[in-house]
ZATORKOL-366094 format. One record per residue (C-alpha): x, y, z; residue number from 1. Coordinates in steps of 0.05 Angstrom, whole numbers, plus 5000, padded with zeros to 4 digits. Example, Ala and Ser with C-alpha at 12.3 -4.5 7.8 and 13.67 -1.06 7.14 Angstrom:
! residues 2
@xx = 5246, yy = 4910, zz = 5156, nr = 1
@xx = 5273, yy = 4979, zz = 5143, nr = 2
***
This chain:
! residues 345
@xx = 4649, yy = 4519, zz = 5177, nr = 1
@xx = 4587, yy = 4541, zz = 5220, nr = 2
@xx = 4567, yy = 4598, zz = 5259, nr = 3
@xx = 4565, yy = 4670, zz = 5237, nr = 4
@xx = 4606, yy = 4707, zz = 5289, nr = 5
@xx = 4670, yy = 4711, zz = 5251, nr = 6
@xx = 4643, yy = 4697, zz = 5179, nr = 7
@xx = 4645, yy = 4746, zz = 5122, nr = 8
@xx = 4634, yy = 4748, zz = 5049, nr = 9
@xx = 4707, yy = 4725, zz = 5032, nr = 10
@xx = 4691, yy = 4658, zz = 5069, nr = 11
@xx = 4629, yy = 4648, zz = 5027, nr = 12
@xx = 4665, yy = 4666, zz = 4965, nr = 13
@xx = 4718, yy = 4615, zz = 4985, nr = 14
@xx = 4670, yy = 4558, zz = 4996, nr = 15
@xx = 4631, yy = 4574, zz = 4934, nr = 16
@xx = 4693, yy = 4585, zz = 4888, nr = 17
@xx = 4674, yy = 4649, zz = 4863, nr = 18
@xx = 4698, yy = 4723, zz = 4873, nr = 19
@xx = 4674, yy = 4766, zz = 4931, nr = 20
@xx = 4637, yy = 4810, zz = 4882, nr = 21
@xx = 4596, yy = 4758, zz = 4855, nr = 22
@xx = 4572, yy = 4738, zz = 4928, nr = 23
@xx = 4562, yy = 4811, zz = 4942, nr = 24
@xx = 4515, yy = 4815, zz = 4882, nr = 25
@xx = 4479, yy = 4747, zz = 4894, nr = 26
@xx = 4463, yy = 4764, zz = 4968, nr = 27
@xx = 4442, yy = 4832, zz = 4955, nr = 28
@xx = 4399, yy = 4819, zz = 4896, nr = 29
@xx = 4439, yy = 4857, zz = 4846, nr = 30
@xx = 4442, yy = 4839, zz = 4767, nr = 31
@xx = 4504, yy = 4805, zz = 4739, nr = 32
@xx = 4497, yy = 4738, zz = 4771, nr = 33
@xx = 4462, yy = 4680, zz = 4737, nr = 34
@xx = 4401, yy = 4648, zz = 4775, nr = 35
@xx = 4430, yy = 4578, zz = 4786, nr = 36
@xx = 4498, yy = 4615, zz = 4815, nr = 37
@xx = 4453, yy = 4660, zz = 4858, nr = 38
@xx = 4410, yy = 4603, zz = 4886, nr = 39
@xx = 4476, yy = 4562, zz = 4900, nr = 40
@xx = 4512, yy = 4621, zz = 4938, nr = 41
@xx = 4445, yy = 4634, zz = 4975, nr = 42
@xx = 4439, yy = 4561, zz = 4996, nr = 43
@xx = 4514, yy = 4558, zz = 5016, nr = 44
@xx = 4507, yy = 4623, zz = 5057, nr = 45
@xx = 4447, yy = 4598, zz = 5094, nr = 46
@xx = 4482, yy = 4531, zz = 5110, nr = 47
@xx = 4542, yy = 4571, zz = 5135, nr = 48
@xx = 4493, yy = 4618, zz = 5176, nr = 49
@xx = 4519, yy = 4679, zz = 5142, nr = 50
@xx = 4472, yy = 4737, zz = 5134, nr = 51
@xx = 4487, yy = 4798, zz = 5094, nr = 52
@xx = 4489, yy = 4862, zz = 5141, nr = 53
@xx = 4426, yy = 4904, zz = 5140, nr = 54
@xx = 4470, yy = 4962, zz = 5119, nr = 55
@xx = 4495, yy = 4927, zz = 5058, nr = 56
@xx = 4427, yy = 4902, zz = 5037, nr = 57
@xx = 4403, yy = 4971, zz = 5039, nr = 58
@xx = 4448, yy = 4993, zz = 4983, nr = 59
@xx = 4416, yy = 4943, zz = 4937, nr = 60
@xx = 4348, yy = 4983, zz = 4942, nr = 61
@xx = 4380, yy = 5048, zz = 4922, nr = 62
@xx = 4445, yy = 5081, zz = 4902, nr = 63
@xx = 4481, yy = 5139, zz = 4938, nr = 64
@xx = 4527, yy = 5155, zz = 4879, nr = 65
@xx = 4584, yy = 5163, zz = 4929, nr = 66
@xx = 4653, yy = 5133, zz = 4936, nr = 67
@xx = 4685, yy = 5129, zz = 5000, nr = 68
@xx = 4765, yy = 5137, zz = 5001, nr = 69
@xx = 4801, yy = 5109, zz = 5059, nr = 70
@xx = 4871, yy = 5135, zz = 5071, nr = 71
@xx = 4923, yy = 5123, zz = 5129, nr = 72
@xx = 4939, yy = 5198, zz = 5133, nr = 73
@xx = 4926, yy = 5262, zz = 5097, nr = 74
@xx = 4989, yy = 5291, zz = 5129, nr = 75
@xx = 5036, yy = 5265, zz = 5070, nr = 76
@xx = 5051, yy = 5285, zz = 5002, nr = 77
@xx = 5041, yy = 5216, zz = 4978, nr = 78
@xx = 4971, yy = 5205, zz = 5000, nr = 79
@xx = 4949, yy = 5276, zz = 4985, nr = 80
@xx = 4974, yy = 5265, zz = 4917, nr = 81
@xx = 4941, yy = 5201, zz = 4904, nr = 82
@xx = 4877, yy = 5227, zz = 4937, nr = 83
@xx = 4877, yy = 5289, zz = 4892, nr = 84
@xx = 4884, yy = 5243, zz = 4830, nr = 85
@xx = 4822, yy = 5198, zz = 4850, nr = 86
@xx = 4781, yy = 5259, zz = 4874, nr = 87
@xx = 4791, yy = 5293, zz = 4810, nr = 88
@xx = 4772, yy = 5232, zz = 4765, nr = 89
@xx = 4712, yy = 5219, zz = 4811, nr = 90
@xx = 4685, yy = 5290, zz = 4808, nr = 91
@xx = 4693, yy = 5297, zz = 4735, nr = 92
@xx = 4648, yy = 5241, zz = 4725, nr = 93
@xx = 4598, yy = 5274, zz = 4776, nr = 94
@xx = 4604, yy = 5224, zz = 4833, nr = 95
@xx = 4608, yy = 5249, zz = 4905, nr = 96
@xx = 4669, yy = 5230, zz = 4947, nr = 97
@xx = 4675, yy = 5217, zz = 5021, nr = 98
@xx = 4743, yy = 5215, zz = 5056, nr = 99
@xx = 4762, yy = 5176, zz = 5118, nr = 100
@xx = 4828, yy = 5185, zz = 5151, nr = 101
@xx = 4848, yy = 5122, zz = 5190, nr = 102
@xx = 4915, yy = 5145, zz = 5220, nr = 103
@xx = 4945, yy = 5096, zz = 5268, nr = 104
@xx = 4926, yy = 5024, zz = 5289, nr = 105
@xx = 4871, yy = 5051, zz = 5338, nr = 106
@xx = 4836, yy = 5090, zz = 5282, nr = 107
@xx = 4840, yy = 5029, zz = 5234, nr = 108
@xx = 4812, yy = 4984, zz = 5288, nr = 109
@xx = 4751, yy = 5031, zz = 5298, nr = 110
@xx = 4739, yy = 5040, zz = 5224, nr = 111
@xx = 4738, yy = 4962, zz = 5213, nr = 112
@xx = 4697, yy = 4949, zz = 5277, nr = 113
@xx = 4641, yy = 4995, zz = 5250, nr = 114
@xx = 4651, yy = 5001, zz = 5176, nr = 115
@xx = 4617, yy = 5072, zz = 5171, nr = 116
@xx = 4628, yy = 5075, zz = 5097, nr = 117
@xx = 4577, yy = 5020, zz = 5079, nr = 118
@xx = 4523, yy = 5064, zz = 5103, nr = 119
@xx = 4542, yy = 5123, zz = 5063, nr = 120
@xx = 4574, yy = 5100, zz = 4998, nr = 121
@xx = 4569, yy = 5050, zz = 4940, nr = 122
@xx = 4639, yy = 5036, zz = 4928, nr = 123
@xx = 4704, yy = 5044, zz = 4968, nr = 124
@xx = 4780, yy = 5061, zz = 4946, nr = 125
@xx = 4827, yy = 5035, zz = 5002, nr = 126
@xx = 4896, yy = 5072, zz = 4991, nr = 127
@xx = 4957, yy = 5031, zz = 5010, nr = 128
@xx = 4929, yy = 5014, zz = 5079, nr = 129
@xx = 4970, yy = 4974, zz = 5126, nr = 130
@xx = 4923, yy = 4921, zz = 5156, nr = 131
@xx = 4919, yy = 4863, zz = 5203, nr = 132
@xx = 4893, yy = 4795, zz = 5177, nr = 133
@xx = 4823, yy = 4810, zz = 5212, nr = 134
@xx = 4818, yy = 4877, zz = 5178, nr = 135
@xx = 4834, yy = 4851, zz = 5106, nr = 136
@xx = 4777, yy = 4799, zz = 5122, nr = 137
@xx = 4731, yy = 4853, zz = 5142, nr = 138
@xx = 4730, yy = 4887, zz = 5077, nr = 139
@xx = 4688, yy = 4832, zz = 5049, nr = 140
@xx = 4633, yy = 4855, zz = 5099, nr = 141
@xx = 4625, yy = 4926, zz = 5066, nr = 142
@xx = 4573, yy = 4894, zz = 5020, nr = 143
@xx = 4604, yy = 4944, zz = 4967, nr = 144
@xx = 4655, yy = 4943, zz = 4909, nr = 145
@xx = 4726, yy = 4957, zz = 4934, nr = 146
@xx = 4788, yy = 4983, zz = 4894, nr = 147
@xx = 4853, yy = 4977, zz = 4928, nr = 148
@xx = 4921, yy = 5017, zz = 4914, nr = 149
@xx = 4988, yy = 4986, zz = 4930, nr = 150
@xx = 4954, yy = 4919, zz = 4959, nr = 151
@xx = 4929, yy = 4854, zz = 4936, nr = 152
@xx = 4869, yy = 4829, zz = 4979, nr = 153
@xx = 4817, yy = 4778, zz = 4960, nr = 154
@xx = 4802, yy = 4786, zz = 4883, nr = 155
@xx = 4788, yy = 4860, zz = 4887, nr = 156
@xx = 4811, yy = 4905, zz = 4830, nr = 157
@xx = 4877, yy = 4942, zz = 4844, nr = 158
@xx = 4926, yy = 4994, zz = 4821, nr = 159
@xx = 4998, yy = 4986, zz = 4838, nr = 160
@xx = 5069, yy = 4985, zz = 4821, nr = 161
@xx = 5122, yy = 4927, zz = 4825, nr = 162
@xx = 5150, yy = 4944, zz = 4894, nr = 163
@xx = 5196, yy = 4885, zz = 4890, nr = 164
@xx = 5226, yy = 4918, zz = 4826, nr = 165
@xx = 5231, yy = 4987, zz = 4866, nr = 166
@xx = 5280, yy = 4956, zz = 4917, nr = 167
@xx = 5317, yy = 4920, zz = 4861, nr = 168
@xx = 5325, yy = 4982, zz = 4823, nr = 169
@xx = 5351, yy = 5024, zz = 4885, nr = 170
@xx = 5395, yy = 4966, zz = 4918, nr = 171
@xx = 5428, yy = 4947, zz = 4852, nr = 172
@xx = 5447, yy = 5019, zz = 4840, nr = 173
@xx = 5479, yy = 5024, zz = 4908, nr = 174
@xx = 5517, yy = 4958, zz = 4898, nr = 175
@xx = 5540, yy = 4981, zz = 4829, nr = 176
@xx = 5573, yy = 5038, zz = 4862, nr = 177
@xx = 5612, yy = 4995, zz = 4908, nr = 178
@xx = 5569, yy = 4991, zz = 4971, nr = 179
@xx = 5563, yy = 4931, zz = 5014, nr = 180
@xx = 5538, yy = 4959, zz = 5080, nr = 181
@xx = 5467, yy = 4973, zz = 5056, nr = 182
@xx = 5413, yy = 4987, zz = 5104, nr = 183
@xx = 5338, yy = 4993, zz = 5091, nr = 184
@xx = 5286, yy = 5032, zz = 5130, nr = 185
@xx = 5213, yy = 5005, zz = 5124, nr = 186
@xx = 5151, yy = 5036, zz = 5156, nr = 187
@xx = 5101, yy = 4978, zz = 5172, nr = 188
@xx = 5118, yy = 4924, zz = 5228, nr = 189
@xx = 5106, yy = 4862, zz = 5194, nr = 190
@xx = 5094, yy = 4828, zz = 5263, nr = 191
@xx = 5026, yy = 4866, zz = 5270, nr = 192
@xx = 5004, yy = 4888, zz = 5204, nr = 193
@xx = 5013, yy = 4877, zz = 5128, nr = 194
@xx = 5036, yy = 4929, zz = 5082, nr = 195
@xx = 5044, yy = 4895, zz = 5013, nr = 196
@xx = 5091, yy = 4951, zz = 4988, nr = 197
@xx = 5131, yy = 4950, zz = 5049, nr = 198
@xx = 5133, yy = 4870, zz = 5048, nr = 199
@xx = 5151, yy = 4871, zz = 4972, nr = 200
@xx = 5207, yy = 4921, zz = 4980, nr = 201
@xx = 5238, yy = 4885, zz = 5036, nr = 202
@xx = 5236, yy = 4823, zz = 4993, nr = 203
@xx = 5271, yy = 4859, zz = 4933, nr = 204
@xx = 5322, yy = 4887, zz = 4985, nr = 205
@xx = 5341, yy = 4819, zz = 5007, nr = 206
@xx = 5342, yy = 4792, zz = 4936, nr = 207
@xx = 5386, yy = 4850, zz = 4915, nr = 208
@xx = 5434, yy = 4834, zz = 4968, nr = 209
@xx = 5433, yy = 4761, zz = 4951, nr = 210
@xx = 5447, yy = 4777, zz = 4880, nr = 211
@xx = 5511, yy = 4814, zz = 4901, nr = 212
@xx = 5533, yy = 4761, zz = 4952, nr = 213
@xx = 5518, yy = 4801, zz = 5011, nr = 214
@xx = 5493, yy = 4775, zz = 5077, nr = 215
@xx = 5432, yy = 4811, zz = 5108, nr = 216
@xx = 5443, yy = 4841, zz = 5176, nr = 217
@xx = 5389, yy = 4849, zz = 5223, nr = 218
@xx = 5417, yy = 4912, zz = 5247, nr = 219
@xx = 5410, yy = 4942, zz = 5182, nr = 220
@xx = 5334, yy = 4931, zz = 5174, nr = 221
@xx = 5298, yy = 4985, zz = 5218, nr = 222
@xx = 5220, yy = 4994, zz = 5221, nr = 223
@xx = 5201, yy = 5063, zz = 5239, nr = 224
@xx = 5139, yy = 5110, zz = 5236, nr = 225
@xx = 5126, yy = 5137, zz = 5166, nr = 226
@xx = 5137, yy = 5208, zz = 5187, nr = 227
@xx = 5198, yy = 5260, zz = 5187, nr = 228
@xx = 5208, yy = 5242, zz = 5258, nr = 229
@xx = 5211, yy = 5168, zz = 5238, nr = 230
@xx = 5266, yy = 5187, zz = 5189, nr = 231
@xx = 5304, yy = 5225, zz = 5239, nr = 232
@xx = 5300, yy = 5161, zz = 5290, nr = 233
@xx = 5322, yy = 5118, zz = 5237, nr = 234
@xx = 5385, yy = 5159, zz = 5220, nr = 235
@xx = 5400, yy = 5163, zz = 5292, nr = 236
@xx = 5397, yy = 5090, zz = 5305, nr = 237
@xx = 5438, yy = 5076, zz = 5242, nr = 238
@xx = 5492, yy = 5122, zz = 5267, nr = 239
@xx = 5495, yy = 5090, zz = 5333, nr = 240
@xx = 5519, yy = 5020, zz = 5307, nr = 241
@xx = 5586, yy = 4997, zz = 5318, nr = 242
@xx = 5593, yy = 4992, zz = 5240, nr = 243
@xx = 5543, yy = 5042, zz = 5211, nr = 244
@xx = 5521, yy = 5026, zz = 5139, nr = 245
@xx = 5549, yy = 5069, zz = 5082, nr = 246
@xx = 5484, yy = 5067, zz = 5040, nr = 247
@xx = 5411, yy = 5071, zz = 5060, nr = 248
@xx = 5350, yy = 5051, zz = 5021, nr = 249
@xx = 5286, yy = 5086, zz = 5054, nr = 250
@xx = 5215, yy = 5065, zz = 5037, nr = 251
@xx = 5196, yy = 5136, zz = 5017, nr = 252
@xx = 5224, yy = 5202, zz = 4998, nr = 253
@xx = 5199, yy = 5236, zz = 5062, nr = 254
@xx = 5236, yy = 5184, zz = 5104, nr = 255
@xx = 5298, yy = 5191, zz = 5060, nr = 256
@xx = 5298, yy = 5267, zz = 5062, nr = 257
@xx = 5297, yy = 5267, zz = 5141, nr = 258
@xx = 5352, yy = 5215, zz = 5137, nr = 259
@xx = 5394, yy = 5260, zz = 5096, nr = 260
@xx = 5383, yy = 5320, zz = 5141, nr = 261
@xx = 5401, yy = 5283, zz = 5202, nr = 262
@xx = 5465, yy = 5254, zz = 5171, nr = 263
@xx = 5488, yy = 5324, zz = 5154, nr = 264
@xx = 5473, yy = 5353, zz = 5224, nr = 265
@xx = 5516, yy = 5297, zz = 5246, nr = 266
@xx = 5572, yy = 5328, zz = 5202, nr = 267
@xx = 5569, yy = 5273, zz = 5156, nr = 268
@xx = 5577, yy = 5283, zz = 5079, nr = 269
@xx = 5519, yy = 5255, zz = 5033, nr = 270
@xx = 5539, yy = 5218, zz = 4988, nr = 271
@xx = 5615, yy = 5213, zz = 5009, nr = 272
@xx = 5604, yy = 5184, zz = 5076, nr = 273
@xx = 5531, yy = 5156, zz = 5066, nr = 274
@xx = 5489, yy = 5149, zz = 5003, nr = 275
@xx = 5411, yy = 5154, zz = 5006, nr = 276
@xx = 5358, yy = 5129, zz = 4961, nr = 277
@xx = 5285, yy = 5144, zz = 4968, nr = 278
@xx = 5220, yy = 5126, zz = 4934, nr = 279
@xx = 5163, yy = 5160, zz = 4902, nr = 280
@xx = 5188, yy = 5221, zz = 4863, nr = 281
@xx = 5168, yy = 5272, zz = 4915, nr = 282
@xx = 5177, yy = 5349, zz = 4886, nr = 283
@xx = 5228, yy = 5359, zz = 4939, nr = 284
@xx = 5272, yy = 5301, zz = 4918, nr = 285
@xx = 5287, yy = 5335, zz = 4853, nr = 286
@xx = 5296, yy = 5405, zz = 4886, nr = 287
@xx = 5341, yy = 5379, zz = 4937, nr = 288
@xx = 5377, yy = 5331, zz = 4887, nr = 289
@xx = 5361, yy = 5264, zz = 4918, nr = 290
@xx = 5363, yy = 5202, zz = 4882, nr = 291
@xx = 5295, yy = 5168, zz = 4883, nr = 292
@xx = 5256, yy = 5114, zz = 4847, nr = 293
@xx = 5195, yy = 5151, zz = 4818, nr = 294
@xx = 5125, yy = 5124, zz = 4815, nr = 295
@xx = 5067, yy = 5156, zz = 4782, nr = 296
@xx = 5027, yy = 5171, zz = 4844, nr = 297
@xx = 4974, yy = 5220, zz = 4818, nr = 298
@xx = 4961, yy = 5171, zz = 4760, nr = 299
@xx = 4948, yy = 5114, zz = 4808, nr = 300
@xx = 4895, yy = 5155, zz = 4842, nr = 301
@xx = 4862, yy = 5170, zz = 4777, nr = 302
@xx = 4863, yy = 5099, zz = 4754, nr = 303
@xx = 4832, yy = 5075, zz = 4822, nr = 304
@xx = 4776, yy = 5129, zz = 4810, nr = 305
@xx = 4762, yy = 5103, zz = 4739, nr = 306
@xx = 4758, yy = 5031, zz = 4769, nr = 307
@xx = 4708, yy = 5053, zz = 4826, nr = 308
@xx = 4667, yy = 5088, zz = 4774, nr = 309
@xx = 4660, yy = 5023, zz = 4737, nr = 310
@xx = 4636, yy = 4987, zz = 4800, nr = 311
@xx = 4585, yy = 5043, zz = 4811, nr = 312
@xx = 4553, yy = 5026, zz = 4745, nr = 313
@xx = 4550, yy = 4951, zz = 4767, nr = 314
@xx = 4598, yy = 4935, zz = 4715, nr = 315
@xx = 4657, yy = 4891, zz = 4728, nr = 316
@xx = 4724, yy = 4931, zz = 4715, nr = 317
@xx = 4760, yy = 4912, zz = 4649, nr = 318
@xx = 4820, yy = 4881, zz = 4689, nr = 319
@xx = 4833, yy = 4863, zz = 4759, nr = 320
@xx = 4905, yy = 4892, zz = 4761, nr = 321
@xx = 4932, yy = 4954, zz = 4735, nr = 322
@xx = 5009, yy = 4954, zz = 4742, nr = 323
@xx = 5048, yy = 5021, zz = 4729, nr = 324
@xx = 5121, yy = 5028, zz = 4715, nr = 325
@xx = 5172, yy = 5064, zz = 4761, nr = 326
@xx = 5241, yy = 5098, zz = 4741, nr = 327
@xx = 5305, yy = 5103, zz = 4781, nr = 328
@xx = 5327, yy = 5176, zz = 4781, nr = 329
@xx = 5404, yy = 5184, zz = 4797, nr = 330
@xx = 5419, yy = 5249, zz = 4835, nr = 331
@xx = 5467, yy = 5279, zz = 4882, nr = 332
@xx = 5455, yy = 5236, zz = 4946, nr = 333
@xx = 5484, yy = 5173, zz = 4919, nr = 334
@xx = 5557, yy = 5161, zz = 4899, nr = 335
@xx = 5614, yy = 5108, zz = 4915, nr = 336
@xx = 5633, yy = 5102, zz = 4985, nr = 337
@xx = 5693, yy = 5146, zz = 5010, nr = 338
@xx = 5741, yy = 5089, zz = 5014, nr = 339
@xx = 5741, yy = 5016, zz = 4984, nr = 340
@xx = 5699, yy = 4970, zz = 5024, nr = 341
@xx = 5723, yy = 4904, zz = 5046, nr = 342
@xx = 5702, yy = 4843, zz = 5003, nr = 343
@xx = 5645, yy = 4813, zz = 5041, nr = 344
@xx = 5667, yy = 4741, zz = 5020, nr = 345
***
């Protein structure tokens, strides 16, 4: 590979057979890399015409003590809660925090084109960002430690849940109640961006259907914006089908709550006519008696903050992946279908 126009640290790391973090330290003159490894990486980078950015090399000469946190939106209980957990952990340790909201594809393009955080922080937490392949590659150009939540990119340390298991818990519950017409509402278009959580939940949804001997229906798998309006849109689209589903598995509690409200406005009973399951453990899910798969959102933020603190001290995190458990909470929005469903076989 030659020419630096499209190269990043991930490419150098792949050629060298080492981690992105090791390449970053070697090219920025930081400790933690043996001299033979440093020389080998530097020689390889020269042969590939890769040069570390001026902004990244600047960080090797002085520490800001700051952590940048990048979130898709602040207008969401999930992200606000995770951000609060990370910020509390970092501030308790005396670290300053910068927050970047990258709401929408255009904002993410701008952020990854310019990478403003690398001039102002020493580490970054990327919170469950839906990314294109090019944006994932650009993370390596930050020249700093990166911690991920809800994603697996390069060899960065990460905090996540088992999203395949999340979907299995939800859909198996619906199948056990007697449902065979089960829809899923997701929030990221896999044709344009990657959300590991969304992709894994879709995998779990299909796996649970296969276990039950149910054929997936393309019209039962919807992609909508991760907003209340998106939940309304999903419910309306499902209701317009010739054969609407009797159960819906929603990517989040916020989507599920909007779906439930839209169904009731259409004079459908929940769960007698349609059962609904969400994900997250939103406080409103308990208040409104909604079945959900709970995940420890605030704890994920705190753990991501702790990993970032280890990166600030030029130490490697004690583990590359912290995976937390989830729990199905059965409440009043799920029940058997009002009439026995036909055998799908």
